[in-house]
mmCIF file of the N, C-alpha and C atoms, coordinates in Angstrom:
data_MODEL
# 
_entry.id   MODEL 
# 
loop_
_atom_site.group_PDB 
_atom_site.id 
_atom_site.type_symbol 
_atom_site.label_atom_id 
_atom_site.label_alt_id 
_atom_site.label_comp_id 
_atom_site.label_asym_id 
_atom_site.label_entity_id 
_atom_site.label_seq_id 
_atom_site.pdbx_PDB_ins_code 
_atom_site.Cartn_x 
_atom_site.Cartn_y 
_atom_site.Cartn_z 
_atom_site.occupancy 
_atom_site.B_iso_or_equiv 
_atom_site.pdbx_formal_charge 
_atom_site.auth_seq_id 
_atom_site.auth_comp_id 
_atom_site.auth_asym_id 
_atom_site.auth_atom_id 
_atom_site.pdbx_PDB_model_num 
ATOM 1   N N  . UNK A 1 1  ? -45.595 18.331 4.714   1.00 0.00 ? 1  UNK A N  1 
ATOM 2   C CA . UNK A 1 1  ? -44.369 18.007 5.442   1.00 0.00 ? 1  UNK A CA 1 
ATOM 3   C C  . UNK A 1 1  ? -43.801 16.656 4.951   1.00 0.00 ? 1  UNK A C  1 
ATOM 4   N N  . UNK A 1 2  ? -42.512 16.851 4.822   1.00 0.00 ? 2  UNK A N  1 
ATOM 5   C CA . UNK A 1 2  ? -41.867 15.474 4.304   1.00 0.00 ? 2  UNK A CA 1 
ATOM 6   C C  . UNK A 1 2  ? -41.596 14.601 5.491   1.00 0.00 ? 2  UNK A C  1 
ATOM 7   N N  . UNK A 1 3  ? -41.599 13.422 4.975   1.00 0.00 ? 3  UNK A N  1 
ATOM 8   C CA . UNK A 1 3  ? -41.480 12.348 5.970   1.00 0.00 ? 3  UNK A CA 1 
ATOM 9   C C  . UNK A 1 3  ? -39.973 11.851 6.154   1.00 0.00 ? 3  UNK A C  1 
ATOM 10  N N  . UNK A 1 4  ? -39.064 12.316 6.988   1.00 0.00 ? 4  UNK A N  1 
ATOM 11  C CA . UNK A 1 4  ? -37.706 11.970 7.299   1.00 0.00 ? 4  UNK A CA 1 
ATOM 12  C C  . UNK A 1 4  ? -37.629 10.976 8.079   1.00 0.00 ? 4  UNK A C  1 
ATOM 13  N N  . UNK A 1 5  ? -36.973 9.832  7.734   1.00 0.00 ? 5  UNK A N  1 
ATOM 14  C CA . UNK A 1 5  ? -36.971 8.957  8.603   1.00 0.00 ? 5  UNK A CA 1 
ATOM 15  C C  . UNK A 1 5  ? -35.484 8.895  9.450   1.00 0.00 ? 5  UNK A C  1 
ATOM 16  N N  . UNK A 1 6  ? -35.381 8.379  10.402  1.00 0.00 ? 6  UNK A N  1 
ATOM 17  C CA . UNK A 1 6  ? -34.042 8.302  11.210  1.00 0.00 ? 6  UNK A CA 1 
ATOM 18  C C  . UNK A 1 6  ? -33.045 7.145  10.388  1.00 0.00 ? 6  UNK A C  1 
ATOM 19  N N  . UNK A 1 7  ? -31.800 7.325  10.563  1.00 0.00 ? 7  UNK A N  1 
ATOM 20  C CA . UNK A 1 7  ? -31.135 6.256  10.177  1.00 0.00 ? 7  UNK A CA 1 
ATOM 21  C C  . UNK A 1 7  ? -31.235 4.959  10.786  1.00 0.00 ? 7  UNK A C  1 
ATOM 22  N N  . UNK A 1 8  ? -31.245 4.025  9.912   1.00 0.00 ? 8  UNK A N  1 
ATOM 23  C CA . UNK A 1 8  ? -31.348 2.544  10.422  1.00 0.00 ? 8  UNK A CA 1 
ATOM 24  C C  . UNK A 1 8  ? -29.900 2.006  11.248  1.00 0.00 ? 8  UNK A C  1 
ATOM 25  N N  . UNK A 1 9  ? -30.138 1.790  12.221  1.00 0.00 ? 9  UNK A N  1 
ATOM 26  C CA . UNK A 1 9  ? -28.740 1.440  13.067  1.00 0.00 ? 9  UNK A CA 1 
ATOM 27  C C  . UNK A 1 9  ? -27.693 0.584  12.083  1.00 0.00 ? 9  UNK A C  1 
ATOM 28  N N  . UNK A 1 10 ? -28.408 -0.554 11.481  1.00 0.00 ? 10 UNK A N  1 
ATOM 29  C CA . UNK A 1 10 ? -27.721 -1.466 10.676  1.00 0.00 ? 10 UNK A CA 1 
ATOM 30  C C  . UNK A 1 10 ? -27.088 -0.748 9.386   1.00 0.00 ? 10 UNK A C  1 
ATOM 31  N N  . UNK A 1 11 ? -28.091 0.241  8.792   1.00 0.00 ? 11 UNK A N  1 
ATOM 32  C CA . UNK A 1 11 ? -27.441 0.918  7.661   1.00 0.00 ? 11 UNK A CA 1 
ATOM 33  C C  . UNK A 1 11 ? -26.237 1.857  8.070   1.00 0.00 ? 11 UNK A C  1 
ATOM 34  N N  . UNK A 1 12 ? -26.250 2.618  9.116   1.00 0.00 ? 12 UNK A N  1 
ATOM 35  C CA . UNK A 1 12 ? -25.134 3.287  9.683   1.00 0.00 ? 12 UNK A CA 1 
ATOM 36  C C  . UNK A 1 12 ? -23.764 2.146  9.846   1.00 0.00 ? 12 UNK A C  1 
ATOM 37  N N  . UNK A 1 13 ? -24.145 1.230  10.713  1.00 0.00 ? 13 UNK A N  1 
ATOM 38  C CA . UNK A 1 13 ? -23.135 0.281  10.891  1.00 0.00 ? 13 UNK A CA 1 
ATOM 39  C C  . UNK A 1 13 ? -22.496 -0.181 9.385   1.00 0.00 ? 13 UNK A C  1 
ATOM 40  N N  . UNK A 1 14 ? -23.128 -0.523 8.599   1.00 0.00 ? 14 UNK A N  1 
ATOM 41  C CA . UNK A 1 14 ? -22.464 -0.890 7.247   1.00 0.00 ? 14 UNK A CA 1 
ATOM 42  C C  . UNK A 1 14 ? -21.992 0.158  6.602   1.00 0.00 ? 14 UNK A C  1 
ATOM 43  N N  . UNK A 1 15 ? -22.432 1.417  6.615   1.00 0.00 ? 15 UNK A N  1 
ATOM 44  C CA . UNK A 1 15 ? -21.591 2.428  6.161   1.00 0.00 ? 15 UNK A CA 1 
ATOM 45  C C  . UNK A 1 15 ? -20.344 2.813  6.808   1.00 0.00 ? 15 UNK A C  1 
ATOM 46  N N  . UNK A 1 16 ? -20.333 2.656  8.116   1.00 0.00 ? 16 UNK A N  1 
ATOM 47  C CA . UNK A 1 16 ? -19.133 2.764  8.815   1.00 0.00 ? 16 UNK A CA 1 
ATOM 48  C C  . UNK A 1 16 ? -18.250 1.732  8.306   1.00 0.00 ? 16 UNK A C  1 
ATOM 49  N N  . UNK A 1 17 ? -18.584 0.328  8.464   1.00 0.00 ? 17 UNK A N  1 
ATOM 50  C CA . UNK A 1 17 ? -17.635 -0.680 7.992   1.00 0.00 ? 17 UNK A CA 1 
ATOM 51  C C  . UNK A 1 17 ? -17.259 -0.650 6.696   1.00 0.00 ? 17 UNK A C  1 
ATOM 52  N N  . UNK A 1 18 ? -18.053 -0.282 5.805   1.00 0.00 ? 18 UNK A N  1 
ATOM 53  C CA . UNK A 1 18 ? -17.725 -0.140 4.391   1.00 0.00 ? 18 UNK A CA 1 
ATOM 54  C C  . UNK A 1 18 ? -16.457 0.646  4.254   1.00 0.00 ? 18 UNK A C  1 
ATOM 55  N N  . UNK A 1 19 ? -16.715 1.924  4.831   1.00 0.00 ? 19 UNK A N  1 
ATOM 56  C CA . UNK A 1 19 ? -15.523 2.949  4.579   1.00 0.00 ? 19 UNK A CA 1 
ATOM 57  C C  . UNK A 1 19 ? -14.166 2.443  5.422   1.00 0.00 ? 19 UNK A C  1 
ATOM 58  N N  . UNK A 1 20 ? -14.371 1.934  6.629   1.00 0.00 ? 20 UNK A N  1 
ATOM 59  C CA . UNK A 1 20 ? -13.112 1.250  7.551   1.00 0.00 ? 20 UNK A CA 1 
ATOM 60  C C  . UNK A 1 20 ? -12.509 0.189  6.601   1.00 0.00 ? 20 UNK A C  1 
ATOM 61  N N  . UNK A 1 21 ? -13.309 -0.645 5.958   1.00 0.00 ? 21 UNK A N  1 
ATOM 62  C CA . UNK A 1 21 ? -12.590 -1.764 5.083   1.00 0.00 ? 21 UNK A CA 1 
ATOM 63  C C  . UNK A 1 21 ? -12.150 -1.302 3.826   1.00 0.00 ? 21 UNK A C  1 
ATOM 64  N N  . UNK A 1 22 ? -12.739 -0.373 3.390   1.00 0.00 ? 22 UNK A N  1 
ATOM 65  C CA . UNK A 1 22 ? -12.027 0.202  2.132   1.00 0.00 ? 22 UNK A CA 1 
ATOM 66  C C  . UNK A 1 22 ? -10.671 0.817  2.486   1.00 0.00 ? 22 UNK A C  1 
ATOM 67  N N  . UNK A 1 23 ? -10.521 1.560  3.580   1.00 0.00 ? 23 UNK A N  1 
ATOM 68  C CA . UNK A 1 23 ? -9.539  2.195  4.060   1.00 0.00 ? 23 UNK A CA 1 
ATOM 69  C C  . UNK A 1 23 ? -8.392  1.296  4.261   1.00 0.00 ? 23 UNK A C  1 
ATOM 70  N N  . UNK A 1 24 ? -9.034  0.016  4.883   1.00 0.00 ? 24 UNK A N  1 
ATOM 71  C CA . UNK A 1 24 ? -8.006  -0.920 5.454   1.00 0.00 ? 24 UNK A CA 1 
ATOM 72  C C  . UNK A 1 24 ? -7.251  -1.539 4.056   1.00 0.00 ? 24 UNK A C  1 
ATOM 73  N N  . UNK A 1 25 ? -8.043  -1.976 2.917   1.00 0.00 ? 25 UNK A N  1 
ATOM 74  C CA . UNK A 1 25 ? -7.629  -2.665 1.782   1.00 0.00 ? 25 UNK A CA 1 
ATOM 75  C C  . UNK A 1 25 ? -6.654  -1.559 0.999   1.00 0.00 ? 25 UNK A C  1 
ATOM 76  N N  . UNK A 1 26 ? -6.980  -0.416 1.056   1.00 0.00 ? 26 UNK A N  1 
ATOM 77  C CA . UNK A 1 26 ? -6.223  0.639  0.259   1.00 0.00 ? 26 UNK A CA 1 
ATOM 78  C C  . UNK A 1 26 ? -4.792  0.922  1.063   1.00 0.00 ? 26 UNK A C  1 
ATOM 79  N N  . UNK A 1 27 ? -4.843  0.715  2.504   1.00 0.00 ? 27 UNK A N  1 
ATOM 80  C CA . UNK A 1 27 ? -3.627  0.795  3.140   1.00 0.00 ? 27 UNK A CA 1 
ATOM 81  C C  . UNK A 1 27 ? -2.562  -0.315 2.837   1.00 0.00 ? 27 UNK A C  1 
ATOM 82  N N  . UNK A 1 28 ? -3.280  -1.488 2.890   1.00 0.00 ? 28 UNK A N  1 
ATOM 83  C CA . UNK A 1 28 ? -2.510  -2.750 2.689   1.00 0.00 ? 28 UNK A CA 1 
ATOM 84  C C  . UNK A 1 28 ? -1.898  -2.706 1.379   1.00 0.00 ? 28 UNK A C  1 
ATOM 85  N N  . UNK A 1 29 ? -2.643  -2.312 0.341   1.00 0.00 ? 29 UNK A N  1 
ATOM 86  C CA . UNK A 1 29 ? -2.065  -2.337 -1.139  1.00 0.00 ? 29 UNK A CA 1 
ATOM 87  C C  . UNK A 1 29 ? -0.775  -1.174 -1.033  1.00 0.00 ? 29 UNK A C  1 
ATOM 88  N N  . UNK A 1 30 ? -1.026  -0.198 -0.528  1.00 0.00 ? 30 UNK A N  1 
ATOM 89  C CA . UNK A 1 30 ? -0.012  1.014  -0.484  1.00 0.00 ? 30 UNK A CA 1 
ATOM 90  C C  . UNK A 1 30 ? 1.181   0.362  0.290   1.00 0.00 ? 30 UNK A C  1 
ATOM 91  N N  . UNK A 1 31 ? 1.199   -0.287 1.325   1.00 0.00 ? 31 UNK A N  1 
ATOM 92  C CA . UNK A 1 31 ? 2.158   -1.027 2.072   1.00 0.00 ? 31 UNK A CA 1 
ATOM 93  C C  . UNK A 1 31 ? 3.009   -1.925 1.270   1.00 0.00 ? 31 UNK A C  1 
ATOM 94  N N  . UNK A 1 32 ? 2.035   -2.719 0.420   1.00 0.00 ? 32 UNK A N  1 
ATOM 95  C CA . UNK A 1 32 ? 2.817   -3.645 -0.464  1.00 0.00 ? 32 UNK A CA 1 
ATOM 96  C C  . UNK A 1 32 ? 3.661   -2.903 -1.609  1.00 0.00 ? 32 UNK A C  1 
ATOM 97  N N  . UNK A 1 33 ? 2.962   -2.000 -2.138  1.00 0.00 ? 33 UNK A N  1 
ATOM 98  C CA . UNK A 1 33 ? 3.616   -1.307 -3.116  1.00 0.00 ? 33 UNK A CA 1 
ATOM 99  C C  . UNK A 1 33 ? 4.887   -0.571 -2.594  1.00 0.00 ? 33 UNK A C  1 
ATOM 100 N N  . UNK A 1 34 ? 4.856   -0.071 -1.448  1.00 0.00 ? 34 UNK A N  1 
ATOM 101 C CA . UNK A 1 34 ? 6.168   0.521  -0.959  1.00 0.00 ? 34 UNK A CA 1 
ATOM 102 C C  . UNK A 1 34 ? 7.269   -0.673 -0.694  1.00 0.00 ? 34 UNK A C  1 
ATOM 103 N N  . UNK A 1 35 ? 6.865   -1.537 -0.118  1.00 0.00 ? 35 UNK A N  1 
ATOM 104 C CA . UNK A 1 35 ? 7.799   -2.773 -0.077  1.00 0.00 ? 35 UNK A CA 1 
ATOM 105 C C  . UNK A 1 35 ? 8.329   -3.339 -1.224  1.00 0.00 ? 35 UNK A C  1 
ATOM 106 N N  . UNK A 1 36 ? 7.516   -3.531 -2.093  1.00 0.00 ? 36 UNK A N  1 
ATOM 107 C CA . UNK A 1 36 ? 7.938   -3.930 -3.521  1.00 0.00 ? 36 UNK A CA 1 
ATOM 108 C C  . UNK A 1 36 ? 9.125   -2.886 -4.152  1.00 0.00 ? 36 UNK A C  1 
ATOM 109 N N  . UNK A 1 37 ? 8.853   -1.551 -3.941  1.00 0.00 ? 37 UNK A N  1 
ATOM 110 C CA . UNK A 1 37 ? 9.590   -0.603 -4.415  1.00 0.00 ? 37 UNK A CA 1 
ATOM 111 C C  . UNK A 1 37 ? 11.052  -0.514 -3.627  1.00 0.00 ? 37 UNK A C  1 
ATOM 112 N N  . UNK A 1 38 ? 10.905  -0.727 -2.342  1.00 0.00 ? 38 UNK A N  1 
ATOM 113 C CA . UNK A 1 38 ? 12.108  -0.845 -1.548  1.00 0.00 ? 38 UNK A CA 1 
ATOM 114 C C  . UNK A 1 38 ? 12.948  -2.025 -1.786  1.00 0.00 ? 38 UNK A C  1 
ATOM 115 N N  . UNK A 1 39 ? 12.296  -3.191 -2.141  1.00 0.00 ? 39 UNK A N  1 
ATOM 116 C CA . UNK A 1 39 ? 12.968  -4.458 -2.489  1.00 0.00 ? 39 UNK A CA 1 
ATOM 117 C C  . UNK A 1 39 ? 13.653  -4.260 -3.828  1.00 0.00 ? 39 UNK A C  1 
ATOM 118 N N  . UNK A 1 40 ? 13.006  -3.629 -4.767  1.00 0.00 ? 40 UNK A N  1 
ATOM 119 C CA . UNK A 1 40 ? 13.767  -3.248 -6.182  1.00 0.00 ? 40 UNK A CA 1 
ATOM 120 C C  . UNK A 1 40 ? 14.879  -2.389 -5.905  1.00 0.00 ? 40 UNK A C  1 
ATOM 121 N N  . UNK A 1 41 ? 14.966  -1.455 -5.171  1.00 0.00 ? 41 UNK A N  1 
ATOM 122 C CA . UNK A 1 41 ? 15.726  -0.657 -4.950  1.00 0.00 ? 41 UNK A CA 1 
ATOM 123 C C  . UNK A 1 41 ? 17.143  -1.331 -4.039  1.00 0.00 ? 41 UNK A C  1 
ATOM 124 N N  . UNK A 1 42 ? 16.879  -2.143 -3.482  1.00 0.00 ? 42 UNK A N  1 
ATOM 125 C CA . UNK A 1 42 ? 17.861  -2.907 -2.791  1.00 0.00 ? 42 UNK A CA 1 
ATOM 126 C C  . UNK A 1 42 ? 18.660  -3.850 -3.984  1.00 0.00 ? 42 UNK A C  1 
ATOM 127 N N  . UNK A 1 43 ? 17.795  -4.384 -4.497  1.00 0.00 ? 43 UNK A N  1 
ATOM 128 C CA . UNK A 1 43 ? 18.398  -5.283 -5.786  1.00 0.00 ? 43 UNK A CA 1 
ATOM 129 C C  . UNK A 1 43 ? 19.026  -4.378 -6.619  1.00 0.00 ? 43 UNK A C  1 
ATOM 130 N N  . UNK A 1 44 ? 18.702  -3.483 -6.971  1.00 0.00 ? 44 UNK A N  1 
ATOM 131 C CA . UNK A 1 44 ? 19.483  -2.407 -7.877  1.00 0.00 ? 44 UNK A CA 1 
ATOM 132 C C  . UNK A 1 44 ? 20.838  -1.970 -7.287  1.00 0.00 ? 44 UNK A C  1 
ATOM 133 N N  . UNK A 1 45 ? 20.772  -1.778 -5.966  1.00 0.00 ? 45 UNK A N  1 
ATOM 134 C CA . UNK A 1 45 ? 21.892  -1.206 -5.365  1.00 0.00 ? 45 UNK A CA 1 
ATOM 135 C C  . UNK A 1 45 ? 22.852  -2.490 -5.304  1.00 0.00 ? 45 UNK A C  1 
ATOM 136 N N  . UNK A 1 46 ? 22.499  -3.795 -5.189  1.00 0.00 ? 46 UNK A N  1 
ATOM 137 C CA . UNK A 1 46 ? 23.255  -4.822 -4.957  1.00 0.00 ? 46 UNK A CA 1 
ATOM 138 C C  . UNK A 1 46 ? 24.085  -5.200 -6.366  1.00 0.00 ? 46 UNK A C  1 
ATOM 139 N N  . UNK A 1 47 ? 23.114  -4.959 -7.332  1.00 0.00 ? 47 UNK A N  1 
ATOM 140 C CA . UNK A 1 47 ? 23.838  -5.118 -8.884  1.00 0.00 ? 47 UNK A CA 1 
ATOM 141 C C  . UNK A 1 47 ? 24.922  -4.057 -9.086  1.00 0.00 ? 47 UNK A C  1 
ATOM 142 N N  . UNK A 1 48 ? 24.470  -3.020 -8.622  1.00 0.00 ? 48 UNK A N  1 
ATOM 143 C CA . UNK A 1 48 ? 25.452  -1.817 -8.785  1.00 0.00 ? 48 UNK A CA 1 
ATOM 144 C C  . UNK A 1 48 ? 26.699  -1.994 -7.960  1.00 0.00 ? 48 UNK A C  1 
ATOM 145 N N  . UNK A 1 49 ? 26.765  -2.662 -6.900  1.00 0.00 ? 49 UNK A N  1 
ATOM 146 C CA . UNK A 1 49 ? 27.808  -2.915 -6.083  1.00 0.00 ? 49 UNK A CA 1 
ATOM 147 C C  . UNK A 1 49 ? 28.936  -4.009 -6.750  1.00 0.00 ? 49 UNK A C  1 
ATOM 148 N N  . UNK A 1 50 ? 27.864  -5.022 -7.164  1.00 0.00 ? 50 UNK A N  1 
ATOM 149 C CA . UNK A 1 50 ? 28.611  -6.311 -7.900  1.00 0.00 ? 50 UNK A CA 1 
ATOM 150 C C  . UNK A 1 50 ? 29.448  -5.591 -9.107  1.00 0.00 ? 50 UNK A C  1 
ATOM 151 N N  . UNK A 1 51 ? 28.755  -4.733 -10.034 1.00 0.00 ? 51 UNK A N  1 
ATOM 152 C CA . UNK A 1 51 ? 29.334  -4.249 -11.082 1.00 0.00 ? 51 UNK A CA 1 
ATOM 153 C C  . UNK A 1 51 ? 30.610  -3.136 -10.844 1.00 0.00 ? 51 UNK A C  1 
ATOM 154 N N  . UNK A 1 52 ? 30.354  -2.565 -9.850  1.00 0.00 ? 52 UNK A N  1 
ATOM 155 C CA . UNK A 1 52 ? 31.595  -1.849 -9.429  1.00 0.00 ? 52 UNK A CA 1 
ATOM 156 C C  . UNK A 1 52 ? 32.768  -2.601 -8.966  1.00 0.00 ? 52 UNK A C  1 
ATOM 157 N N  . UNK A 1 53 ? 32.448  -3.514 -8.285  1.00 0.00 ? 53 UNK A N  1 
ATOM 158 C CA . UNK A 1 53 ? 33.571  -4.502 -7.874  1.00 0.00 ? 53 UNK A CA 1 
ATOM 159 C C  . UNK A 1 53 ? 34.416  -5.290 -9.166  1.00 0.00 ? 53 UNK A C  1 
ATOM 160 N N  . UNK A 1 54 ? 33.352  -5.599 -10.056 1.00 0.00 ? 54 UNK A N  1 
ATOM 161 C CA . UNK A 1 54 ? 33.886  -6.250 -11.455 1.00 0.00 ? 54 UNK A CA 1 
ATOM 162 C C  . UNK A 1 54 ? 34.832  -5.051 -12.158 1.00 0.00 ? 54 UNK A C  1 
ATOM 163 N N  . UNK A 1 55 ? 34.459  -3.754 -12.291 1.00 0.00 ? 55 UNK A N  1 
ATOM 164 C CA . UNK A 1 55 ? 35.143  -2.779 -12.953 1.00 0.00 ? 55 UNK A CA 1 
ATOM 165 C C  . UNK A 1 55 ? 36.215  -2.463 -12.219 1.00 0.00 ? 55 UNK A C  1 
ATOM 166 N N  . UNK A 1 56 ? 36.311  -2.516 -10.706 1.00 0.00 ? 56 UNK A N  1 
ATOM 167 C CA . UNK A 1 56 ? 37.525  -2.411 -10.065 1.00 0.00 ? 56 UNK A CA 1 
ATOM 168 C C  . UNK A 1 56 ? 38.624  -3.494 -10.130 1.00 0.00 ? 56 UNK A C  1 
ATOM 169 N N  . UNK A 1 57 ? 37.816  -4.661 -10.349 1.00 0.00 ? 57 UNK A N  1 
ATOM 170 C CA . UNK A 1 57 ? 38.925  -5.923 -10.305 1.00 0.00 ? 57 UNK A CA 1 
ATOM 171 C C  . UNK A 1 57 ? 39.657  -5.890 -11.789 1.00 0.00 ? 57 UNK A C  1 
ATOM 172 N N  . UNK A 1 58 ? 38.897  -5.299 -12.983 1.00 0.00 ? 58 UNK A N  1 
ATOM 173 C CA . UNK A 1 58 ? 39.478  -5.355 -14.194 1.00 0.00 ? 58 UNK A CA 1 
ATOM 174 C C  . UNK A 1 58 ? 40.636  -4.464 -14.239 1.00 0.00 ? 58 UNK A C  1 
ATOM 175 N N  . UNK A 1 59 ? 40.643  -3.368 -13.520 1.00 0.00 ? 59 UNK A N  1 
ATOM 176 C CA . UNK A 1 59 ? 41.791  -2.332 -13.683 1.00 0.00 ? 59 UNK A CA 1 
ATOM 177 C C  . UNK A 1 59 ? 42.967  -3.003 -13.080 1.00 0.00 ? 59 UNK A C  1 
# 
């Protein structure tokens, strides 16, 4: 018969916390990427508005 050992409680805790920590880090990185994209889009929209005003002023 094979010797099957039960999971060590600390091993289970480390496994659970590792997956939780990895998920938290990836979520944080994704939130930062989304925030940066939104900031860039707002900046581009602001530039477009300024250019539109300048074009309207020249006419």
